[in-house]
Biopython code that builds the backbone (N, CA, C, O; Angstrom):
import numpy as np
from Bio.PDB.StructureBuilder import StructureBuilder

atoms = [
    (1, "UNK", "N", (24.008, 36.676, -65.232)),
    (1, "UNK", "CA", (24.247, 36.865, -63.818)),
    (1, "UNK", "C", (24.362, 35.495, -63.171)),
    (1, "UNK", "O", (23.521, 34.627, -63.405)),
    (2, "UNK", "N", (25.389, 35.291, -62.364)),
    (2, "UNK", "CA", (25.548, 34.007, -61.691)),
    (2, "UNK", "C", (25.317, 34.176, -60.195)),
    (2, "UNK", "O", (25.580, 35.233, -59.621)),
    (3, "UNK", "N", (24.822, 33.117, -59.586)),
    (3, "UNK", "CA", (24.623, 33.124, -58.143)),
    (3, "UNK", "C", (25.975, 33.080, -57.459)),
    (3, "UNK", "O", (26.946, 32.585, -58.030)),
    (4, "UNK", "N", (26.047, 33.594, -56.239)),
    (4, "UNK", "CA", (27.294, 33.522, -55.492)),
    (4, "UNK", "C", (27.018, 32.883, -54.140)),
    (4, "UNK", "O", (26.081, 33.278, -53.446)),
    (5, "UNK", "N", (27.835, 31.892, -53.757)),
    (5, "UNK", "CA", (27.682, 31.340, -52.422)),
    (5, "UNK", "C", (28.099, 32.383, -51.384)),
    (5, "UNK", "O", (28.583, 33.458, -51.740)),
    (6, "UNK", "N", (27.916, 32.073, -50.133)),
    (6, "UNK", "CA", (28.221, 33.026, -49.065)),
    (6, "UNK", "C", (29.684, 33.446, -49.054)),
    (6, "UNK", "O", (30.019, 34.471, -48.461)),
    (7, "UNK", "N", (30.565, 32.678, -49.696)),
    (7, "UNK", "CA", (31.983, 33.026, -49.745)),
    (7, "UNK", "C", (32.266, 34.108, -50.763)),
    (7, "UNK", "O", (33.369, 34.654, -50.782)),
    (8, "UNK", "N", (31.290, 34.443, -51.625)),
    (8, "UNK", "CA", (31.492, 35.441, -52.643)),
    (8, "UNK", "C", (32.082, 34.899, -53.929)),
    (8, "UNK", "O", (32.254, 35.644, -54.894)),
    (9, "UNK", "N", (32.396, 33.607, -53.955)),
    (9, "UNK", "CA", (32.948, 32.992, -55.159)),
    (9, "UNK", "C", (31.800, 32.690, -56.106)),
    (9, "UNK", "O", (30.816, 32.075, -55.694)),
    (10, "UNK", "N", (31.898, 33.109, -57.374)),
    (10, "UNK", "CA", (30.788, 32.843, -58.294)),
    (10, "UNK", "C", (30.597, 31.356, -58.535)),
    (10, "UNK", "O", (31.561, 30.596, -58.619)),
    (11, "UNK", "N", (29.344, 30.956, -58.645)),
    (11, "UNK", "CA", (29.031, 29.574, -58.991)),
    (11, "UNK", "C", (29.312, 29.362, -60.476)),
    (11, "UNK", "O", (29.284, 30.317, -61.253)),
    (12, "UNK", "N", (29.582, 28.118, -60.876)),
    (12, "UNK", "CA", (29.752, 27.873, -62.297)),
    (12, "UNK", "C", (28.416, 28.079, -62.998)),
    (12, "UNK", "O", (27.371, 28.167, -62.353)),
    (13, "UNK", "N", (28.459, 28.152, -64.292)),
    (13, "UNK", "CA", (27.202, 28.286, -65.021)),
    (13, "UNK", "C", (26.318, 27.102, -64.659)),
    (13, "UNK", "O", (26.819, 26.028, -64.324)),
    (14, "UNK", "N", (25.026, 27.292, -64.724)),
    (14, "UNK", "CA", (24.116, 26.199, -64.390)),
    (14, "UNK", "C", (24.404, 25.001, -65.291)),
    (14, "UNK", "O", (24.355, 23.857, -64.838)),
    (15, "UNK", "N", (24.701, 25.256, -66.550)),
    (15, "UNK", "CA", (25.002, 24.154, -67.460)),
    (15, "UNK", "C", (26.240, 23.394, -66.990)),
    (15, "UNK", "O", (26.237, 22.163, -66.983)),
    (16, "UNK", "N", (27.293, 24.102, -66.599)),
    (16, "UNK", "CA", (28.513, 23.445, -66.123)),
    (16, "UNK", "C", (28.274, 22.666, -64.845)),
    (16, "UNK", "O", (28.758, 21.543, -64.707)),
    (17, "UNK", "N", (27.537, 23.241, -63.913)),
    (17, "UNK", "CA", (27.232, 22.550, -62.673)),
    (17, "UNK", "C", (26.324, 21.359, -62.945)),
    (17, "UNK", "O", (26.502, 20.292, -62.357)),
    (18, "UNK", "N", (25.364, 21.533, -63.821)),
    (18, "UNK", "CA", (24.452, 20.441, -64.168)),
    (18, "UNK", "C", (25.248, 19.245, -64.692)),
    (18, "UNK", "O", (25.009, 18.112, -64.274)),
    (19, "UNK", "N", (26.182, 19.487, -65.591)),
    (19, "UNK", "CA", (26.998, 18.402, -66.141)),
    (19, "UNK", "C", (27.810, 17.713, -65.051)),
    (19, "UNK", "O", (27.917, 16.487, -65.038)),
    (20, "UNK", "N", (28.377, 18.487, -64.143)),
    (20, "UNK", "CA", (29.159, 17.916, -63.046)),
    (20, "UNK", "C", (28.278, 17.060, -62.144)),
    (20, "UNK", "O", (28.662, 15.953, -61.768)),
    (21, "UNK", "N", (27.102, 17.569, -61.796)),
    (21, "UNK", "CA", (26.172, 16.813, -60.956)),
    (21, "UNK", "C", (25.786, 15.509, -61.643)),
    (21, "UNK", "O", (25.787, 14.454, -61.008)),
    (22, "UNK", "N", (25.458, 15.565, -62.924)),
    (22, "UNK", "CA", (25.067, 14.367, -63.664)),
    (22, "UNK", "C", (26.209, 13.357, -63.728)),
    (22, "UNK", "O", (25.966, 12.153, -63.654)),
    (23, "UNK", "N", (27.442, 13.821, -63.861)),
    (23, "UNK", "CA", (28.599, 12.918, -63.882)),
    (23, "UNK", "C", (28.748, 12.194, -62.541)),
    (23, "UNK", "O", (29.053, 11.002, -62.500)),
    (24, "UNK", "N", (28.533, 12.920, -61.461)),
    (24, "UNK", "CA", (28.633, 12.314, -60.124)),
    (24, "UNK", "C", (27.521, 11.284, -59.938)),
    (24, "UNK", "O", (27.782, 10.164, -59.501)),
    (25, "UNK", "N", (26.297, 11.651, -60.263)),
    (25, "UNK", "CA", (25.154, 10.755, -60.089)),
    (25, "UNK", "C", (25.334, 9.480, -60.917)),
    (25, "UNK", "O", (24.987, 8.389, -60.467)),
    (26, "UNK", "N", (25.866, 9.621, -62.107)),
    (26, "UNK", "CA", (26.060, 8.458, -62.990)),
    (26, "UNK", "C", (27.002, 7.420, -62.376)),
    (26, "UNK", "O", (26.970, 6.252, -62.766)),
    (27, "UNK", "N", (27.829, 7.829, -61.431)),
    (27, "UNK", "CA", (28.805, 6.927, -60.823)),
    (27, "UNK", "C", (28.308, 6.227, -59.555)),
    (27, "UNK", "O", (28.987, 5.338, -59.040)),
    (28, "UNK", "N", (27.148, 6.608, -59.050)),
    (28, "UNK", "CA", (26.643, 5.987, -57.818)),
    (28, "UNK", "C", (26.349, 4.514, -58.117)),
    (28, "UNK", "O", (25.566, 4.210, -59.017)),
    (29, "UNK", "N", (26.974, 3.595, -57.364)),
    (29, "UNK", "CA", (26.771, 2.176, -57.649)),
    (29, "UNK", "C", (25.374, 1.674, -57.275)),
    (29, "UNK", "O", (24.691, 2.255, -56.430)),
    (30, "UNK", "N", (24.974, 0.590, -57.920)),
    (30, "UNK", "CA", (23.707, -0.077, -57.577)),
    (30, "UNK", "C", (23.716, -0.431, -56.089)),
    (30, "UNK", "O", (24.738, -0.848, -55.543)),
    (31, "UNK", "N", (22.571, -0.258, -55.451)),
    (31, "UNK", "CA", (22.450, -0.616, -54.043)),
    (31, "UNK", "C", (23.031, 0.405, -53.086)),
    (31, "UNK", "O", (23.103, 0.152, -51.883)),
    (32, "UNK", "N", (23.442, 1.542, -53.590)),
    (32, "UNK", "CA", (23.985, 2.629, -52.763)),
    (32, "UNK", "C", (23.247, 3.919, -53.072)),
    (32, "UNK", "O", (22.624, 4.050, -54.126)),
    (33, "UNK", "N", (23.319, 4.867, -52.154)),
    (33, "UNK", "CA", (22.706, 6.178, -52.354)),
    (33, "UNK", "C", (23.726, 7.263, -52.017)),
    (33, "UNK", "O", (24.745, 7.007, -51.377)),
    (34, "UNK", "N", (23.430, 8.450, -52.456)),
    (34, "UNK", "CA", (24.237, 9.623, -52.132)),
    (34, "UNK", "C", (23.263, 10.756, -51.838)),
    (34, "UNK", "O", (22.180, 10.808, -52.421)),
    (35, "UNK", "N", (23.636, 11.657, -50.946)),
    (35, "UNK", "CA", (22.748, 12.764, -50.589)),
    (35, "UNK", "C", (22.982, 13.966, -51.503)),
    (35, "UNK", "O", (24.030, 14.100, -52.133)),
    (36, "UNK", "N", (21.979, 14.826, -51.552)),
    (36, "UNK", "CA", (22.103, 16.057, -52.328)),
    (36, "UNK", "C", (23.305, 16.870, -51.846)),
    (36, "UNK", "O", (24.050, 17.430, -52.650)),
    (37, "UNK", "N", (23.482, 16.925, -50.537)),
    (37, "UNK", "CA", (24.601, 17.682, -49.962)),
    (37, "UNK", "C", (25.949, 17.095, -50.324)),
    (37, "UNK", "O", (26.892, 17.834, -50.607)),
    (38, "UNK", "N", (26.054, 15.774, -50.320)),
    (38, "UNK", "CA", (27.312, 15.134, -50.696)),
    (38, "UNK", "C", (27.643, 15.420, -52.153)),
    (38, "UNK", "O", (28.799, 15.656, -52.503)),
    (39, "UNK", "N", (26.627, 15.399, -52.991)),
    (39, "UNK", "CA", (26.840, 15.713, -54.411)),
    (39, "UNK", "C", (27.310, 17.157, -54.556)),
    (39, "UNK", "O", (28.224, 17.435, -55.333)),
    (40, "UNK", "N", (26.699, 18.071, -53.821)),
    (40, "UNK", "CA", (27.111, 19.478, -53.873)),
    (40, "UNK", "C", (28.568, 19.628, -53.443)),
    (40, "UNK", "O", (29.328, 20.362, -54.075)),
    (41, "UNK", "N", (28.963, 18.934, -52.369)),
    (41, "UNK", "CA", (30.363, 18.998, -51.912)),
    (41, "UNK", "C", (31.312, 18.434, -52.960)),
    (41, "UNK", "O", (32.353, 19.027, -53.243)),
    (42, "UNK", "N", (30.953, 17.285, -53.537)),
    (42, "UNK", "CA", (31.799, 16.682, -54.561)),
    (42, "UNK", "C", (31.924, 17.576, -55.796)),
    (42, "UNK", "O", (32.955, 17.573, -56.468)),
    (43, "UNK", "N", (30.881, 18.335, -56.086)),
    (43, "UNK", "CA", (30.901, 19.242, -57.230)),
    (43, "UNK", "C", (31.697, 20.516, -56.927)),
    (43, "UNK", "O", (31.948, 21.336, -57.810)),
    (44, "UNK", "N", (32.086, 20.660, -55.657)),
    (44, "UNK", "CA", (32.874, 21.829, -55.270)),
    (44, "UNK", "C", (32.064, 22.980, -54.715)),
    (44, "UNK", "O", (32.584, 24.084, -54.555)),
    (45, "UNK", "N", (30.792, 22.737, -54.418)),
    (45, "UNK", "CA", (29.917, 23.788, -53.919)),
    (45, "UNK", "C", (29.112, 23.314, -52.710)),
    (45, "UNK", "O", (27.905, 23.090, -52.799)),
    (46, "UNK", "N", (29.807, 23.165, -51.575)),
    (46, "UNK", "CA", (29.086, 22.757, -50.366)),
    (46, "UNK", "C", (28.010, 23.790, -50.025)),
    (46, "UNK", "O", (28.089, 24.949, -50.432)),
    (47, "UNK", "N", (27.036, 23.359, -49.294)),
    (47, "UNK", "CA", (25.916, 24.230, -48.885)),
    (47, "UNK", "C", (24.992, 24.601, -50.043)),
    (47, "UNK", "O", (24.242, 25.573, -49.947)),
    (48, "UNK", "N", (25.039, 23.845, -51.127)),
    (48, "UNK", "CA", (24.156, 24.110, -52.256)),
    (48, "UNK", "C", (23.340, 22.870, -52.619)),
    (48, "UNK", "O", (23.096, 22.583, -53.791)),
    (49, "UNK", "N", (22.927, 22.145, -51.579)),
    (49, "UNK", "CA", (22.163, 20.920, -51.819)),
    (49, "UNK", "C", (20.819, 21.203, -52.499)),
    (49, "UNK", "O", (20.349, 20.391, -53.296)),
    (50, "UNK", "N", (20.212, 22.322, -52.196)),
    (50, "UNK", "CA", (18.923, 22.638, -52.842)),
    (50, "UNK", "C", (19.088, 22.878, -54.334)),
    (50, "UNK", "O", (18.217, 22.522, -55.128)),
    (51, "UNK", "N", (20.197, 23.479, -54.709)),
    (51, "UNK", "CA", (20.472, 23.679, -56.128)),
    (51, "UNK", "C", (20.654, 22.333, -56.819)),
    (51, "UNK", "O", (20.186, 22.138, -57.941)),
    (52, "UNK", "N", (21.333, 21.405, -56.149)),
    (52, "UNK", "CA", (21.478, 20.049, -56.692)),
    (52, "UNK", "C", (20.094, 19.419, -56.853)),
    (52, "UNK", "O", (19.828, 18.757, -57.856)),
    (53, "UNK", "N", (19.223, 19.617, -55.883)),
    (53, "UNK", "CA", (17.864, 19.091, -55.973)),
    (53, "UNK", "C", (17.119, 19.628, -57.184)),
    (53, "UNK", "O", (16.424, 18.882, -57.875)),
    (54, "UNK", "N", (17.264, 20.913, -57.439)),
    (54, "UNK", "CA", (16.604, 21.501, -58.613)),
    (54, "UNK", "C", (17.185, 20.942, -59.905)),
    (54, "UNK", "O", (16.458, 20.699, -60.868)),
    (55, "UNK", "N", (18.491, 20.741, -59.919)),
    (55, "UNK", "CA", (19.125, 20.158, -61.104)),
    (55, "UNK", "C", (18.623, 18.732, -61.315)),
    (55, "UNK", "O", (18.339, 18.335, -62.445)),
    (56, "UNK", "N", (18.512, 17.970, -60.242)),
    (56, "UNK", "CA", (18.048, 16.582, -60.345)),
    (56, "UNK", "C", (16.593, 16.520, -60.800)),
    (56, "UNK", "O", (16.202, 15.593, -61.510)),
    (57, "UNK", "N", (15.806, 17.482, -60.402)),
    (57, "UNK", "CA", (14.398, 17.513, -60.807)),
    (57, "UNK", "C", (14.273, 17.585, -62.329)),
    (57, "UNK", "O", (13.317, 17.069, -62.908)),
    (58, "UNK", "N", (15.244, 18.228, -62.965)),
    (58, "UNK", "CA", (15.210, 18.400, -64.414)),
    (58, "UNK", "C", (16.070, 17.380, -65.164)),
    (58, "UNK", "O", (16.314, 17.534, -66.361)),
    (59, "UNK", "N", (16.527, 16.345, -64.468)),
    (59, "UNK", "CA", (17.392, 15.338, -65.101)),
    (59, "UNK", "C", (16.640, 14.600, -66.204)),
    (59, "UNK", "O", (15.432, 14.384, -66.106)),
    (60, "UNK", "N", (17.367, 14.214, -67.256)),
    (60, "UNK", "CA", (16.709, 13.479, -68.343)),
    (60, "UNK", "C", (16.185, 12.121, -67.857)),
    (60, "UNK", "O", (16.896, 11.382, -67.177)),
    (61, "UNK", "N", (14.959, 11.808, -68.207)),
    (61, "UNK", "CA", (14.327, 10.557, -67.777)),
    (61, "UNK", "C", (15.088, 9.338, -68.274)),
    (61, "UNK", "O", (15.449, 9.251, -69.447)),
    (62, "UNK", "N", (15.327, 8.402, -67.368)),
    (62, "UNK", "CA", (15.890, 7.113, -67.732)),
    (62, "UNK", "C", (17.366, 7.102, -68.075)),
    (62, "UNK", "O", (17.908, 6.040, -68.381)),
    (63, "UNK", "N", (18.037, 8.246, -68.036)),
    (63, "UNK", "CA", (19.444, 8.286, -68.412)),
    (63, "UNK", "C", (20.380, 8.281, -67.224)),
    (63, "UNK", "O", (21.571, 8.009, -67.375)),
    (64, "UNK", "N", (19.863, 8.577, -66.046)),
    (64, "UNK", "CA", (20.678, 8.639, -64.830)),
    (64, "UNK", "C", (19.979, 7.870, -63.712)),
    (64, "UNK", "O", (18.752, 7.764, -63.708)),
    (65, "UNK", "N", (20.747, 7.332, -62.764)),
    (65, "UNK", "CA", (20.126, 6.656, -61.622)),
    (65, "UNK", "C", (19.679, 7.662, -60.550)),
    (65, "UNK", "O", (20.159, 7.632, -59.417)),
    (66, "UNK", "N", (18.763, 8.541, -60.926)),
    (66, "UNK", "CA", (18.294, 9.600, -60.026)),
    (66, "UNK", "C", (17.685, 9.048, -58.743)),
    (66, "UNK", "O", (17.676, 9.721, -57.713)),
    (67, "UNK", "N", (17.177, 7.819, -58.810)),
    (67, "UNK", "CA", (16.550, 7.217, -57.634)),
    (67, "UNK", "C", (17.569, 6.974, -56.518)),
    (67, "UNK", "O", (17.175, 6.709, -55.382)),
    (68, "UNK", "N", (18.849, 7.057, -56.810)),
    (68, "UNK", "CA", (19.895, 6.832, -55.808)),
    (68, "UNK", "C", (20.283, 8.098, -55.058)),
    (68, "UNK", "O", (21.241, 8.081, -54.285)),
    (69, "UNK", "N", (19.572, 9.181, -55.264)),
    (69, "UNK", "CA", (19.852, 10.446, -54.583)),
    (69, "UNK", "C", (18.750, 10.702, -53.565)),
    (69, "UNK", "O", (17.566, 10.698, -53.900)),
    (70, "UNK", "N", (19.154, 10.926, -52.314)),
    (70, "UNK", "CA", (18.200, 11.119, -51.214)),
    (70, "UNK", "C", (18.608, 12.338, -50.383)),
    (70, "UNK", "O", (19.677, 12.913, -50.584)),
    (71, "UNK", "N", (17.751, 12.711, -49.463)),
    (71, "UNK", "CA", (18.046, 13.849, -48.590)),
    (71, "UNK", "C", (19.079, 13.443, -47.532)),
    (71, "UNK", "O", (19.440, 12.272, -47.415)),
    (72, "UNK", "N", (19.534, 14.416, -46.780)),
    (72, "UNK", "CA", (20.537, 14.182, -45.733)),
    (72, "UNK", "C", (20.009, 13.280, -44.617)),
    (72, "UNK", "O", (20.791, 12.720, -43.849)),
    (73, "UNK", "N", (18.694, 13.141, -44.525)),
    (73, "UNK", "CA", (18.099, 12.269, -43.509)),
    (73, "UNK", "C", (17.692, 10.914, -44.094)),
    (73, "UNK", "O", (17.152, 10.063, -43.388)),
    (74, "UNK", "N", (17.956, 10.721, -45.389)),
    (74, "UNK", "CA", (17.573, 9.474, -46.046)),
    (74, "UNK", "C", (16.176, 9.494, -46.630)),
    (74, "UNK", "O", (15.691, 8.480, -47.132)),
    (75, "UNK", "N", (15.527, 10.649, -46.565)),
    (75, "UNK", "CA", (14.165, 10.780, -47.099)),
    (75, "UNK", "C", (14.182, 10.723, -48.619)),
    (75, "UNK", "O", (15.096, 11.239, -49.262)),
    (76, "UNK", "N", (13.172, 10.095, -49.181)),
    (76, "UNK", "CA", (13.047, 10.001, -50.631)),
    (76, "UNK", "C", (12.424, 11.275, -51.189)),
    (76, "UNK", "O", (11.826, 12.054, -50.447)),
    (77, "UNK", "N", (12.562, 11.486, -52.483)),
    (77, "UNK", "CA", (11.983, 12.661, -53.141)),
    (77, "UNK", "C", (10.462, 12.574, -53.060)),
    (77, "UNK", "O", (9.889, 11.536, -53.391)),
    (78, "UNK", "N", (9.806, 13.633, -52.631)),
    (78, "UNK", "CA", (8.355, 13.573, -52.416)),
    (78, "UNK", "C", (7.514, 13.351, -53.677)),
    (78, "UNK", "O", (6.418, 12.798, -53.587)),
    (79, "UNK", "N", (7.992, 13.762, -54.826)),
    (79, "UNK", "CA", (7.200, 13.644, -56.052)),
    (79, "UNK", "C", (7.799, 12.624, -57.013)),
    (79, "UNK", "O", (7.730, 12.785, -58.232)),
    (80, "UNK", "N", (8.387, 11.571, -56.448)),
    (80, "UNK", "CA", (9.039, 10.540, -57.253)),
    (80, "UNK", "C", (8.602, 9.181, -56.709)),
    (80, "UNK", "O", (9.390, 8.495, -56.058)),
    (81, "UNK", "N", (7.341, 8.783, -56.971)),
    (81, "UNK", "CA", (6.799, 7.565, -56.371)),
    (81, "UNK", "C", (7.548, 6.286, -56.749)),
    (81, "UNK", "O", (7.542, 5.325, -55.981)),
    (82, "UNK", "N", (8.182, 6.257, -57.899)),
    (82, "UNK", "CA", (8.900, 5.051, -58.328)),
    (82, "UNK", "C", (10.240, 4.872, -57.612)),
    (82, "UNK", "O", (10.854, 3.810, -57.711)),
    (83, "UNK", "N", (10.697, 5.895, -56.898)),
    (83, "UNK", "CA", (12.012, 5.833, -56.263)),
    (83, "UNK", "C", (12.128, 4.657, -55.298)),
    (83, "UNK", "O", (13.132, 3.946, -55.317)),
    (84, "UNK", "N", (11.141, 4.445, -54.472)),
    (84, "UNK", "CA", (11.183, 3.352, -53.498)),
    (84, "UNK", "C", (11.272, 1.998, -54.201)),
    (84, "UNK", "O", (12.038, 1.129, -53.784)),
    (85, "UNK", "N", (10.501, 1.820, -55.253)),
    (85, "UNK", "CA", (10.517, 0.555, -55.997)),
    (85, "UNK", "C", (11.864, 0.312, -56.672)),
    (85, "UNK", "O", (12.379, -0.807, -56.656)),
    (86, "UNK", "N", (12.430, 1.356, -57.259)),
    (86, "UNK", "CA", (13.720, 1.218, -57.932)),
    (86, "UNK", "C", (14.828, 0.889, -56.930)),
    (86, "UNK", "O", (15.696, 0.063, -57.212)),
    (87, "UNK", "N", (14.800, 1.528, -55.771)),
    (87, "UNK", "CA", (15.800, 1.225, -54.738)),
    (87, "UNK", "C", (15.620, -0.200, -54.214)),
    (87, "UNK", "O", (16.600, -0.921, -54.021)),
    (88, "UNK", "N", (14.381, -0.601, -53.988)),
    (88, "UNK", "CA", (14.110, -1.959, -53.506)),
    (88, "UNK", "C", (14.617, -2.998, -54.499)),
    (88, "UNK", "O", (15.130, -4.040, -54.092)),
    (89, "UNK", "N", (14.481, -2.729, -55.785)),
    (89, "UNK", "CA", (14.957, -3.651, -56.817)),
    (89, "UNK", "C", (16.477, -3.815, -56.775)),
    (89, "UNK", "O", (17.016, -4.799, -57.282)),
    (90, "UNK", "N", (17.156, -2.850, -56.173)),
    (90, "UNK", "CA", (18.612, -2.906, -56.036)),
    (90, "UNK", "C", (19.035, -3.423, -54.658)),
    (90, "UNK", "O", (20.224, -3.453, -54.343)),
    (91, "UNK", "N", (18.071, -3.824, -53.848)),
    (91, "UNK", "CA", (18.383, -4.370, -52.531)),
    (91, "UNK", "C", (18.418, -3.363, -51.404)),
    (91, "UNK", "O", (18.799, -3.711, -50.287)),
    (92, "UNK", "N", (18.032, -2.125, -51.663)),
    (92, "UNK", "CA", (18.012, -1.096, -50.621)),
    (92, "UNK", "C", (16.700, -1.217, -49.865)),
    (92, "UNK", "O", (15.622, -1.082, -50.446)),
    (93, "UNK", "N", (16.797, -1.471, -48.573)),
    (93, "UNK", "CA", (15.612, -1.601, -47.734)),
    (93, "UNK", "C", (15.331, -0.267, -47.050)),
    (93, "UNK", "O", (16.248, 0.416, -46.595)),
    (94, "UNK", "N", (14.068, 0.089, -46.986)),
    (94, "UNK", "CA", (13.659, 1.320, -46.325)),
    (94, "UNK", "C", (13.257, 1.039, -44.892)),
    (94, "UNK", "O", (12.794, -0.055, -44.568)),
    (95, "UNK", "N", (13.437, 2.029, -44.040)),
    (95, "UNK", "CA", (13.005, 1.923, -42.650)),
    (95, "UNK", "C", (11.479, 1.950, -42.613)),
    (95, "UNK", "O", (10.847, 2.258, -43.623)),
    (96, "UNK", "N", (10.871, 1.630, -41.456)),
    (96, "UNK", "CA", (9.407, 1.698, -41.357)),
    (96, "UNK", "C", (8.846, 3.090, -41.684)),
    (96, "UNK", "O", (7.691, 3.219, -42.089)),
    (97, "UNK", "N", (9.669, 4.123, -41.507)),
    (97, "UNK", "CA", (9.205, 5.481, -41.828)),
    (97, "UNK", "C", (9.432, 5.826, -43.301)),
    (97, "UNK", "O", (9.147, 6.947, -43.724)),
    (98, "UNK", "N", (9.939, 4.878, -44.079)),
    (98, "UNK", "CA", (10.110, 5.090, -45.512)),
    (98, "UNK", "C", (11.402, 5.765, -45.908)),
    (98, "UNK", "O", (11.517, 6.278, -47.021)),
    (99, "UNK", "N", (12.381, 5.775, -45.011)),
    (99, "UNK", "CA", (13.669, 6.410, -45.298)),
    (99, "UNK", "C", (14.743, 5.358, -45.554)),
    (99, "UNK", "O", (14.630, 4.210, -45.123)),
    (100, "UNK", "N", (15.786, 5.777, -46.265)),
    (100, "UNK", "CA", (16.956, 4.929, -46.477)),
    (100, "UNK", "C", (17.845, 5.060, -45.240)),
    (100, "UNK", "O", (18.078, 6.170, -44.762)),
    (101, "UNK", "N", (18.334, 3.957, -44.727)),
    (101, "UNK", "CA", (19.267, 3.989, -43.604)),
    (101, "UNK", "C", (20.641, 4.330, -44.171)),
    (101, "UNK", "O", (21.312, 3.472, -44.745)),
    (102, "UNK", "N", (21.054, 5.574, -44.010)),
    (102, "UNK", "CA", (22.308, 6.038, -44.609)),
    (102, "UNK", "C", (23.518, 5.300, -44.054)),
    (102, "UNK", "O", (24.501, 5.086, -44.764)),
    (103, "UNK", "N", (23.447, 4.917, -42.802)),
    (103, "UNK", "CA", (24.564, 4.191, -42.196)),
    (103, "UNK", "C", (24.857, 2.900, -42.966)),
    (103, "UNK", "O", (25.998, 2.441, -43.009)),
    (104, "UNK", "N", (23.842, 2.332, -43.559)),
    (104, "UNK", "CA", (23.985, 1.081, -44.293)),
    (104, "UNK", "C", (24.211, 1.285, -45.788)),
    (104, "UNK", "O", (25.027, 0.585, -46.387)),
    (105, "UNK", "N", (23.504, 2.229, -46.396)),
    (105, "UNK", "CA", (23.467, 2.312, -47.857)),
    (105, "UNK", "C", (24.183, 3.526, -48.469)),
    (105, "UNK", "O", (24.265, 3.633, -49.692)),
    (106, "UNK", "N", (24.696, 4.434, -47.641)),
    (106, "UNK", "CA", (25.382, 5.595, -48.197)),
    (106, "UNK", "C", (26.649, 5.158, -48.905)),
    (106, "UNK", "O", (27.425, 4.370, -48.366)),
    (107, "UNK", "N", (26.862, 5.663, -50.108)),
    (107, "UNK", "CA", (28.056, 5.349, -50.881)),
    (107, "UNK", "C", (29.245, 6.028, -50.236)),
    (107, "UNK", "O", (29.315, 7.256, -50.176)),
    (108, "UNK", "N", (30.178, 5.226, -49.756)),
    (108, "UNK", "CA", (31.408, 5.734, -49.156)),
    (108, "UNK", "C", (32.448, 5.907, -50.254)),
    (108, "UNK", "O", (33.001, 4.927, -50.754)),
    (109, "UNK", "N", (32.708, 7.124, -50.618)),
    (109, "UNK", "CA", (33.652, 7.410, -51.683)),
    (109, "UNK", "C", (35.054, 7.423, -51.099)),
    (109, "UNK", "O", (35.331, 8.129, -50.130)),
    (110, "UNK", "N", (35.927, 6.639, -51.697)),
    (110, "UNK", "CA", (37.311, 6.538, -51.187)),
    (110, "UNK", "C", (38.099, 7.793, -51.396)),
    (110, "UNK", "O", (39.269, 7.857, -51.021)),
]
sb = StructureBuilder()
sb.init_structure("model")
sb.init_model(0)
sb.init_chain("A")
sb.init_seg("    ")
for serial, (resi, resn, name, xyz) in enumerate(atoms, 1):
    if name == "N":
        sb.init_residue(resn, " ", resi, " ")
    sb.init_atom(name, np.array(xyz, "f"), 0.0, 1.0, " ", f" {name:<3s}", serial, name[0])
structure = sb.get_structure()
């Protein structure tokens, strides 16, 4: 059984979507971030940012730059304490509230 977005179009298999999400994340350049929602749109499934979040939660350790994925407000993942350090090592500065300034660091895809 596959999930269906509000349009009634079936979602791809979780495995197929997972691979697509991982391919997108692998391309995010150093010093840039992308939001869960942007990844969902690029994968062809807008409005499925939470599904992208669940896929990212299960990403293989150390194989993808998962630390470059943030919420639509620039918030970091709540259970990923190393994310701030990894972003800082790439030159991404956080606001005083601990968020990424998307206006500055969001990856603008041509």
